MIGULO-600810 format. One record per residue (C-alpha): x, z, y; chain; residue in three letters. Coordinates in steps of 0.25 Angstrom, whole numbers. Layout:
{seza {X,Z,Y},"A","ala"},
...
REM end
This chain:
{seza {-40,-26,-163},"A","met"},
{seza {-35,-39,-165},"A","asn"},
{seza {-44,-51,-164},"A","asp"},
{seza {-49,-60,-176},"A","ile"},
{seza {-40,-72,-172},"A","asn"},
{seza {-27,-61,-169},"A","thr"},
{seza {-29,-57,-184},"A","lys"},
{seza {-32,-70,-189},"A","leu"},
{seza {-19,-77,-184},"A","lys"},
{seza {-9,-66,-189},"A","tyr"},
{seza {-17,-64,-202},"A","cys"},
{seza {-14,-80,-203},"A","lys"},
{seza {0,-80,-198},"A","glu"},
{seza {3,-68,-210},"A","lys"},
{seza {-3,-71,-221},"A","ile"},
{seza {8,-81,-227},"A","asp"},
{seza {17,-70,-226},"A","tyr"},
{seza {7,-60,-233},"A","leu"},
{seza {4,-68,-244},"A","met"},
{seza {18,-72,-248},"A","ser"},
{seza {21,-58,-247},"A","ala"},
{seza {13,-56,-261},"A","leu"},
{seza {20,-66,-269},"A","ser"},
{seza {34,-57,-268},"A","asn"},
{seza {27,-46,-262},"A","cys"},
{seza {32,-36,-251},"A","asn"},
{seza {18,-33,-245},"A","ile"},
{seza {21,-19,-246},"A","cys"},
{seza {36,-11,-246},"A","pro"},
{seza {35,-11,-261},"A","his"},
{seza {39,-24,-260},"A","ser"},
{seza {36,-28,-274},"A","cys"},
{seza {38,-43,-274},"A","gly"},
{seza {28,-47,-284},"A","val"},
{seza {21,-59,-283},"A","asp"},
{seza {6,-55,-279},"A","arg"},
{seza {1,-68,-276},"A","leu"},
{seza {5,-71,-292},"A","asn"},
{seza {-2,-59,-297},"A","gly"},
{seza {11,-51,-297},"A","glu"},
{seza {10,-36,-292},"A","val"},
{seza {19,-25,-288},"A","gly"},
{seza {15,-11,-285},"A","phe"},
{seza {3,-11,-277},"A","cys"},
{seza {-3,-18,-290},"A","arg"},
{seza {-8,-29,-280},"A","ala"},
{seza {-9,-44,-282},"A","gly"},
{seza {-12,-57,-275},"A","arg"},
{seza {-28,-52,-270},"A","trp"},
{seza {-32,-39,-262},"A","ala"},
{seza {-40,-30,-272},"A","val"},
{seza {-50,-22,-265},"A","val"},
{seza {-56,-10,-271},"A","ser"},
{seza {-69,-7,-262},"A","ser"},
{seza {-72,-10,-248},"A","tyr"},
{seza {-82,-5,-238},"A","gly"},
{seza {-86,4,-226},"A","arg"},
{seza {-78,16,-227},"A","his"},
{seza {-82,26,-218},"A","met"},
{seza {-71,37,-222},"A","gly"},
{seza {-59,31,-214},"A","glu"},
{seza {-54,36,-200},"A","glu"},
{seza {-67,38,-191},"A","ser"},
{seza {-60,28,-182},"A","val"},
{seza {-61,18,-194},"A","leu"},
{seza {-74,22,-199},"A","val"},
{seza {-83,23,-185},"A","gly"},
{seza {-97,20,-189},"A","thr"},
{seza {-97,8,-198},"A","lys"},
{seza {-84,12,-207},"A","gly"},
{seza {-71,5,-211},"A","ser"},
{seza {-72,-7,-218},"A","gly"},
{seza {-63,-3,-229},"A","thr"},
{seza {-55,-12,-240},"A","ile"},
{seza {-50,-4,-250},"A","phe"},
{seza {-38,-11,-258},"A","phe"},
{seza {-34,-8,-271},"A","ala"},
{seza {-20,-7,-276},"A","his"},
{seza {-9,0,-267},"A","cys"},
{seza {5,1,-265},"A","asn"},
{seza {7,15,-265},"A","met"},
{seza {4,23,-278},"A","lys"},
{seza {0,37,-271},"A","cys"},
{seza {0,48,-284},"A","val"},
{seza {-12,52,-275},"A","tyr"},
{seza {-20,40,-273},"A","cys"},
{seza {-35,45,-271},"A","gln"},
{seza {-38,29,-274},"A","asn"},
{seza {-30,26,-284},"A","tyr"},
{seza {-40,19,-292},"A","glu"},
{seza {-40,9,-281},"A","ile"},
{seza {-24,10,-276},"A","ser"},
{seza {-16,11,-290},"A","his"},
{seza {-26,5,-300},"A","leu"},
{seza {-30,-6,-290},"A","gly"},
{seza {-46,-5,-294},"A","glu"},
{seza {-53,-16,-284},"A","gly"},
{seza {-54,-31,-285},"A","arg"},
{seza {-47,-40,-281},"A","ala"},
{seza {-53,-51,-268},"A","val"},
{seza {-48,-64,-262},"A","ser"},
{seza {-44,-64,-247},"A","ser"},
{seza {-58,-71,-245},"A","glu"},
{seza {-65,-58,-252},"A","glu"},
{seza {-58,-47,-243},"A","leu"},
{seza {-61,-56,-231},"A","ala"},
{seza {-76,-55,-234},"A","asp"},
{seza {-74,-39,-237},"A","ile"},
{seza {-68,-38,-222},"A","met"},
{seza {-79,-45,-217},"A","leu"},
{seza {-91,-37,-225},"A","tyr"},
{seza {-84,-24,-220},"A","leu"},
{seza {-84,-32,-206},"A","gln"},
{seza {-99,-35,-207},"A","asn"},
{seza {-103,-21,-212},"A","ile"},
{seza {-100,-16,-198},"A","gly"},
{seza {-86,-8,-203},"A","cys"},
{seza {-77,-6,-190},"A","his"},
{seza {-63,-11,-198},"A","asn"},
{seza {-59,-17,-210},"A","ile"},
{seza {-49,-5,-216},"A","asn"},
{seza {-39,-12,-228},"A","phe"},
{seza {-37,2,-236},"A","val"},
{seza {-24,0,-244},"A","ser"},
{seza {-20,-13,-239},"A","pro"},
{seza {-6,-13,-239},"A","thr"},
{seza {-3,-22,-252},"A","his"},
{seza {-15,-33,-249},"A","phe"},
{seza {-10,-35,-233},"A","val"},
{seza {-10,-51,-237},"A","pro"},
{seza {-23,-52,-243},"A","gln"},
{seza {-28,-44,-232},"A","ile"},
{seza {-24,-53,-223},"A","val"},
{seza {-27,-66,-230},"A","glu"},
{seza {-42,-61,-230},"A","ser"},
{seza {-43,-57,-216},"A","leu"},
{seza {-39,-72,-212},"A","ile"},
{seza {-51,-74,-217},"A","ile"},
{seza {-60,-63,-213},"A","ala"},
{seza {-54,-64,-199},"A","leu"},
{seza {-59,-78,-199},"A","asp"},
{seza {-72,-73,-203},"A","lys"},
{seza {-73,-64,-190},"A","gly"},
{seza {-68,-52,-196},"A","leu"},
{seza {-65,-44,-183},"A","asn"},
{seza {-64,-28,-185},"A","ile"},
{seza {-51,-21,-186},"A","pro"},
{seza {-41,-21,-198},"A","leu"},
{seza {-37,-8,-204},"A","val"},
{seza {-26,-6,-214},"A","tyr"},
{seza {-26,6,-220},"A","asn"},
{seza {-13,8,-228},"A","thr"},
{seza {-6,17,-237},"A","gly"},
{seza {6,15,-229},"A","gly"},
{seza {16,9,-236},"A","tyr"},
{seza {16,-6,-231},"A","asp"},
{seza {27,-16,-229},"A","ala"},
{seza {32,-17,-214},"A","leu"},
{seza {32,-33,-214},"A","asn"},
{seza {16,-33,-222},"A","thr"},
{seza {13,-23,-210},"A","ile"},
{seza {19,-33,-198},"A","lys"},
{seza {12,-44,-204},"A","ser"},
{seza {-4,-37,-201},"A","leu"},
{seza {0,-37,-185},"A","asn"},
{seza {-11,-40,-178},"A","asn"},
{seza {-18,-40,-189},"A","ile"},
{seza {-21,-27,-195},"A","ile"},
{seza {-28,-18,-183},"A","asp"},
{seza {-29,-4,-188},"A","ile"},
{seza {-17,3,-197},"A","tyr"},
{seza {-21,14,-205},"A","met"},
{seza {-9,18,-215},"A","pro"},
{seza {-7,31,-222},"A","asp"},
{seza {7,37,-220},"A","ile"},
{seza {8,46,-233},"A","lys"},
{seza {21,53,-232},"A","tyr"},
{seza {32,55,-224},"A","gly"},
{seza {43,54,-234},"A","asp"},
{seza {47,42,-244},"A","asp"},
{seza {52,50,-257},"A","asp"},
{seza {34,57,-256},"A","thr"},
{seza {29,41,-254},"A","ala"},
{seza {37,38,-266},"A","arg"},
{seza {32,50,-274},"A","arg"},
{seza {18,49,-272},"A","tyr"},
{seza {16,35,-269},"A","ser"},
{seza {28,26,-275},"A","ser"},
{seza {32,20,-262},"A","val"},
{seza {45,19,-257},"A","lys"},
{seza {49,23,-242},"A","gly"},
{seza {34,25,-239},"A","tyr"},
{seza {39,34,-226},"A","phe"},
{seza {49,25,-222},"A","thr"},
{seza {40,12,-224},"A","asn"},
{seza {29,19,-216},"A","ile"},
{seza {35,23,-204},"A","lys"},
{seza {38,7,-199},"A","lys"},
{seza {25,2,-205},"A","ile"},
{seza {17,14,-197},"A","leu"},
{seza {25,10,-184},"A","ile"},
{seza {22,-6,-187},"A","glu"},
{seza {7,-3,-187},"A","met"},
{seza {7,5,-174},"A","tyr"},
{seza {16,-6,-167},"A","asn"},
{seza {6,-16,-171},"A","gln"},
{seza {-7,-7,-169},"A","val"},
{seza {-4,5,-162},"A","gly"},
{seza {-12,18,-160},"A","ser"},
{seza {-28,18,-164},"A","leu"},
{seza {-36,13,-155},"A","lys"},
{seza {-52,14,-156},"A","cys"},
{seza {-63,5,-150},"A","asp"},
{seza {-75,12,-141},"A","glu"},
{seza {-81,17,-155},"A","arg"},
{seza {-69,23,-159},"A","gly"},
{seza {-67,15,-170},"A","ile"},
{seza {-52,11,-172},"A","ala"},
{seza {-48,-3,-170},"A","ile"},
{seza {-33,-5,-168},"A","lys"},
{seza {-21,4,-172},"A","gly"},
{seza {-15,14,-183},"A","leu"},
{seza {-20,24,-190},"A","met"},
{seza {-12,33,-198},"A","ile"},
{seza {-16,43,-211},"A","arg"},
{seza {-8,53,-216},"A","his"},
{seza {-12,61,-231},"A","leu"},
{seza {-9,74,-231},"A","val"},
{seza {-3,77,-245},"A","leu"},
{seza {-2,91,-250},"A","pro"},
{seza {11,100,-249},"A","asn"},
{seza {15,90,-238},"A","asp"},
{seza {20,80,-247},"A","leu"},
{seza {15,68,-236},"A","ala"},
{seza {26,74,-228},"A","asn"},
{seza {16,75,-216},"A","ser"},
{seza {26,80,-207},"A","ser"},
{seza {35,67,-207},"A","lys"},
{seza {23,59,-206},"A","val"},
{seza {21,64,-193},"A","phe"},
{seza {34,66,-188},"A","asp"},
{seza {35,51,-190},"A","phe"},
{seza {20,47,-184},"A","leu"},
{seza {24,57,-173},"A","ala"},
{seza {37,49,-168},"A","lys"},
{seza {35,34,-172},"A","glu"},
{seza {20,33,-168},"A","leu"},
{seza {10,38,-155},"A","pro"},
{seza {6,49,-156},"A","lys"},
{seza {-8,45,-155},"A","asp"},
{seza {-7,38,-168},"A","thr"},
{seza {-20,39,-175},"A","phe"},
{seza {-16,49,-188},"A","ile"},
{seza {-27,53,-199},"A","asn"},
{seza {-20,66,-207},"A","ile"},
{seza {-28,66,-220},"A","met"},
{seza {-30,79,-228},"A","asn"},
{seza {-39,72,-240},"A","gln"},
{seza {-28,72,-251},"A","tyr"},
{seza {-32,75,-264},"A","tyr"},
{seza {-23,75,-275},"A","pro"},
{seza {-28,62,-283},"A","ala"},
{seza {-24,51,-293},"A","his"},
{seza {-10,55,-299},"A","arg"},
{seza {-9,67,-288},"A","ala"},
{seza {-12,78,-298},"A","lys"},
{seza {2,75,-306},"A","glu"},
{seza {9,78,-293},"A","tyr"},
{seza {7,95,-291},"A","pro"},
{seza {11,91,-275},"A","glu"},
{seza {0,83,-274},"A","leu"},
{seza {-11,89,-283},"A","ser"},
{seza {-20,97,-272},"A","arg"},
{seza {-28,94,-259},"A","thr"},
{seza {-19,97,-247},"A","ile"},
{seza {-23,110,-240},"A","thr"},
{seza {-28,113,-226},"A","arg"},
{seza {-16,119,-223},"A","glu"},
{seza {-7,106,-225},"A","glu"},
{seza {-18,97,-218},"A","tyr"},
{seza {-18,107,-206},"A","thr"},
{seza {-1,106,-206},"A","glu"},
{seza {-1,91,-205},"A","ser"},
{seza {-12,89,-194},"A","ile"},
{seza {-1,101,-187},"A","lys"},
{seza {10,91,-190},"A","gln"},
{seza {5,79,-184},"A","ala"},
{seza {0,87,-173},"A","leu"},
{seza {12,93,-170},"A","gln"},
{seza {19,80,-168},"A","arg"},
{seza {11,75,-158},"A","gly"},
{seza {1,69,-167},"A","leu"},
{seza {-11,66,-158},"A","leu"},
{seza {-21,56,-165},"A","asn"},
{seza {-24,64,-180},"A","ile"},
{seza {-36,63,-188},"A","cys"},
REM end
């Protein structure tokens, strides 16, 4: 994990670029071009200030993040993906939450540290990266010193991720799909798989493979999530092909089986059921066959 002074230095170096990007927004691959600093909104519906849905000690994340005292999660409202099966659509699609200033967001981070959380876990941070960095300048100056987790749906802009080098300790992206067409149909994003391949390589180059402390709690590295969809709609084999070819075989991968047909999924017959045990087992088998070693 980078020390406080290093993170603070890089936050201060990047903040002008990131805030200016909001005036003609290109923070994510949608590149809507709206002036968010003056109240315009684009695809994600987010404006000048970060919108927080909830925050607190979370015990439901991966064990290396949760440890004994929990992951300090901050759930941001809005999203730059519109997944038809979104399990948190009230937050992501409807924007349920409260706008917070940079000072308030910094105070939330410090509160989570003060109650003993092992990390600060930014959930759905993509569209609020400038606001997060703006708040980190305040929080780091006041002593924030636990790992920072970037917990993203994976539709991130390469330049934005590059701006987070030496700031974020742990990247935890979803890789939702193994092809672009499916991502466009079910999540309303263009070029998802093409884009995320570059993003994952950049994230790995910044933080490397997952590293844990003597307690088994993550302090730095890349953690990848992949949600198995019914009828192999995620095209999991292509996801595993890419991971096995382009990243180290010991890259941490959480292959998840908790899909259920939420939000508008019932409108799509192919998405209108949970996955079967056989589908999940087959997904694990495919990952192992490609030599991926760190699967949970």
